[in-house]
C-alpha atoms as one frame of an Amber mdcrd trajectory, in Angstrom:
protein
-108.382-155.398 105.783-105.419-153.141 105.137-103.327-152.213 107.965-103.102
-148.555 108.679 -99.550-148.628 110.423 -96.473-150.759 110.169 -96.433-150.678
 113.965 -98.671-150.436 117.140 -97.306-148.779 120.284 -97.566-151.410 123.261
 -96.079-149.203 125.940 -92.640-149.374 127.880 -91.055-152.042 129.642 -89.723
-151.513 133.198 -86.261-150.483 131.922 -88.070-147.901 129.875 -87.728-149.640
 126.474 -90.451-148.952 123.913 -92.360-152.039 122.505 -94.435-152.419 119.556
 -96.431-154.970 117.814 -95.351-155.749 114.072 -98.334-155.810 111.512 -98.853
-157.605 108.272 -97.921-154.557 106.478 -94.443-155.214 107.329 -94.283-158.558
 105.371 -91.122-159.344 103.402 -90.943-160.685  99.744 -88.649-163.352 101.066
 -91.108-165.110 103.519 -94.393-164.612 105.224 -93.085-164.852 108.563 -90.351
-162.010 107.958 -90.186-158.454 107.946 -89.073-156.249 104.935 -86.049-154.246
 105.697 -87.685-150.969 105.369 -90.175-150.722 108.439 -87.621-151.848 110.833
 -85.002-149.440 109.475 -87.554-146.735 109.783 -88.276-147.856 113.486 -84.561
-147.812 114.337 -84.261-144.202 112.691 -87.603-143.101 115.045 -85.320-144.339
 117.935 -82.070-142.943 116.812 -83.810-139.357 116.353 -85.439-139.615 119.604
 -82.471-140.506 121.755 -81.196-137.645 123.593 -82.568-135.307 121.079 -81.096
-131.764 120.889 -81.830-128.651 118.615 -79.493-127.626 115.825 -78.360-131.208
 115.299 -79.548-134.068 112.803 -78.744-137.415 111.921 -76.129-137.490 108.796
 -75.239-141.177 108.272 -77.419-144.251 109.169 -76.194-147.780 109.116 -78.873
-150.656 109.531 -77.313-154.140 110.513 -80.013-156.678 109.752 -78.578-159.402
 112.539 -81.062-162.113 111.479 -84.678-162.827 110.482 -86.902-160.162 111.815
 -90.089-161.922 112.958 -93.563-160.484 112.401 -93.758-160.238 116.137 -93.697
-157.876 119.031 -90.310-155.867 119.165 -88.615-154.127 121.832 -86.624-150.917
 120.998 -83.407-149.866 123.024 -81.423-146.766 122.393 -78.338-144.911 123.774
 -75.482-142.507 122.895 -72.465-144.502 122.198 -70.014-141.694 121.919 -71.371
-138.327 123.334 -70.376-134.919 122.177 -71.545-131.309 121.598 -70.710-131.285
 117.793 -70.624-134.959 116.936 -72.337-137.871 118.502 -72.856-141.721 117.721
 -76.310-143.177 118.477 -77.151-146.614 118.823 -80.481-148.337 118.667 -81.461
-152.021 118.600 -84.707-153.985 117.957 -85.209-157.212 120.196 -87.436-160.002
 119.467 -88.342-163.460 121.148 -87.080-165.944 118.180 -88.267-169.304 117.469
 -86.353-171.004 120.143 -87.942-168.804 122.777 -84.834-166.567 123.351 -84.739
-162.828 123.204 -81.962-161.443 121.123 -81.242-158.417 118.736 -82.651-158.981
 115.543 -81.411-155.479 113.829 -79.115-152.643 114.992 -78.963-149.072 113.722
 -75.914-146.724 114.352 -75.785-143.090 113.380 -73.819-140.101 113.563 -75.526
-136.890 114.768 -73.935-133.514 113.956 -74.522-129.976 114.919 -75.815-127.892
 111.940 -74.755-124.544 110.882 -75.750-122.578 107.796 -74.086-123.437 104.772
 -76.392-122.316 102.325 -74.231-120.100 100.280 -71.510-122.902  99.271 -74.368
-125.650  98.371 -73.214-128.078  95.815 -75.056-131.297  94.599 -73.164-133.721
  92.489 -76.269-135.728  91.714 -78.896-134.362  89.189 -82.458-134.584  89.909
 -84.648-137.761  89.316 -86.994-137.376  86.550 -90.295-135.827  87.593 -92.693
-138.175  89.429 -95.581-137.126  86.938 -93.481-138.499  83.912 -93.344-141.956
  85.763 -95.935-144.760  85.324 -98.160-145.528  88.270 -98.933-149.103  88.746
 -98.890-152.030  91.246 -96.098-154.827  91.331 -97.221-158.205  90.350 -96.016
-161.879  91.042 -93.605-162.254  93.845 -93.171-158.394  94.027 -96.998-157.944
  95.111 -96.867-158.838  98.750 -96.987-157.324 102.230 -95.021-154.153 102.705
 -94.377-153.601  98.813 -98.051-153.407  98.442 -98.375-150.442 100.943 -96.762
-148.112  98.826 -97.673-145.820  96.027 -95.558-146.132  92.949 -94.374-143.890
  89.921 -91.904-145.934  87.926 -89.527-143.828  85.739 -87.521-147.169  84.758
 -88.816-150.480  85.895 -87.141-153.530  87.546 -84.773-155.370  85.543 -84.465
-152.534  82.867 -81.059-152.032  81.155 -79.191-149.610  83.458 -80.493-147.707
  86.554 -83.712-148.705  87.780 -85.559-145.541  88.895 -88.735-145.080  90.885
 -90.953-142.722  93.056 -92.590-144.128  96.226 -94.847-143.186  98.824 -95.859
-145.158 102.152 -99.284-145.049 102.660 -99.434-146.616 106.223 -98.100-144.654
 109.286 -94.992-145.880 110.745 -96.456-146.221 114.226-100.272-146.061 114.695
-101.418-142.474 115.438 -98.041-140.716 114.697 -96.924-138.666 111.811 -93.830
-139.587 110.213 -90.702-137.410 110.646 -88.886-136.882 107.269 -86.262-139.189
 107.831 -88.525-141.862 109.078 -90.263-141.523 105.818 -87.152-141.749 104.144
 -86.055-144.902 105.699 -89.537-146.388 105.173 -88.831-146.434 101.386 -84.910
-146.771 101.301 -84.437-150.265 101.618 -86.239-150.761  98.300 -83.133-149.928
  96.552 -81.935-153.602  96.295 -85.295-154.535  94.396 -85.273-151.208  92.399
 -81.939-152.112  91.086 -82.511-155.934  90.695 -81.463-157.707  87.541 -82.248
-161.133  88.767 -85.741-162.763  88.676 -86.724-163.412  92.299 -88.690-166.396
  91.051 -85.453-168.043  90.376 -83.001-165.991  92.548 -82.951-164.576  96.363
 -81.032-161.590  97.049 -81.498-160.471 100.447 -79.625-157.527 101.936 -77.772
-158.033 105.307 -77.275-154.139 105.748 -77.961-150.555 104.535 -75.615-147.402
 104.783 -77.359-143.969 104.076 -75.382-140.823 103.972 -77.980-137.754 104.255
 -76.518-134.469 103.121 -80.056-132.673 103.175 -83.206-133.334 105.011 -85.796
-134.585 102.514 -89.113-132.728 102.128 -92.593-133.817 101.008 -94.322-137.337
 100.968 -92.575-138.915  97.911 -89.089-140.361  98.003 -87.192-140.953  94.585
 -84.898-144.150  94.204 -82.314-144.596  91.668 -80.259-147.711  92.097 -78.011
-150.269  90.396 -76.949-153.686  91.418 -73.778-155.570  90.944 -73.350-159.412
  91.289 -70.075-160.944  91.920 -68.991-164.504  90.936 -69.105-165.906  94.582
 -72.781-165.433  95.671 -72.115-161.881  96.903 -73.425-158.471  95.253 -74.008
-154.927  96.156 -76.602-152.317  95.521 -75.656-148.565  95.117 -78.140-145.811
  94.814 -79.330-142.083  95.235 -82.183-140.898  97.142 -84.335-137.934  96.226
 -87.152-135.647  97.134 -88.707-133.633  94.544 -86.419-130.818  95.048 -83.278
-133.034  93.991 -80.892-135.671  95.671 -80.619-135.921  99.591 -78.287-138.603
 100.096 -76.880-142.146  98.927 -77.401-145.581  99.887 -75.256-148.865  99.617
 -76.464-152.483 100.449 -74.666-155.828 100.870 -76.345-158.611  99.211 -76.468
-162.286  99.586 -77.336-163.967  96.147 -78.383-167.609  96.091 -80.334-169.667
  93.299 -83.710-170.992  94.542 -83.582-174.847  94.853
């Protein structure tokens, strides 16, 4: 049976923190007990958007730090305003889990700038050209090590496949809800996909190499529209076990932001 959501709401703690059960739809390519980075990123964004929410403001830059393996387990979400302000605020959210040794700790942290919005429609300028249309891509499912858990929850339309020469390009749409019974916000949907950039830009074979990202930084200059998220990404590998992925994120109207990820690269033993 396919899970219809990445998380199920469990209620709140005495301190007012929300709790969620993680489903098998969150499983990572890197291990059956670990979560892929995308669903937790989206859950953090959900908390960041809802923390002290005000009209005429939005999140403009989000950094997600993966502090350790995120287990397929119950998560507690904590959020607060780190730096309040009328025009600019810094918001923080953390995911807490009980780890293998029985202790509770933060396993992921999100920080976001939330800014006041005004009308700048008459001076819009976008550097990145639109991604090729979704209907020009090749629908399909991922195979081998790529065909697992979270990655099986997406609809795909490939413009330039994983491992191609140059930039990997894809349109993706998450089929499950983020939280059971809730409609995703535009930014929740963006982050339910954004973390795939590392894989989309990959040039290494996951049968022989691991390339886990420890973070993602996303700058959002326009709120995306629609159900599909476009990703164009390239990965650079350094000589000492470190790499980076850089990409552009799209909706079907054009570019909406950019993403960067730090990678730890290791040969499989």
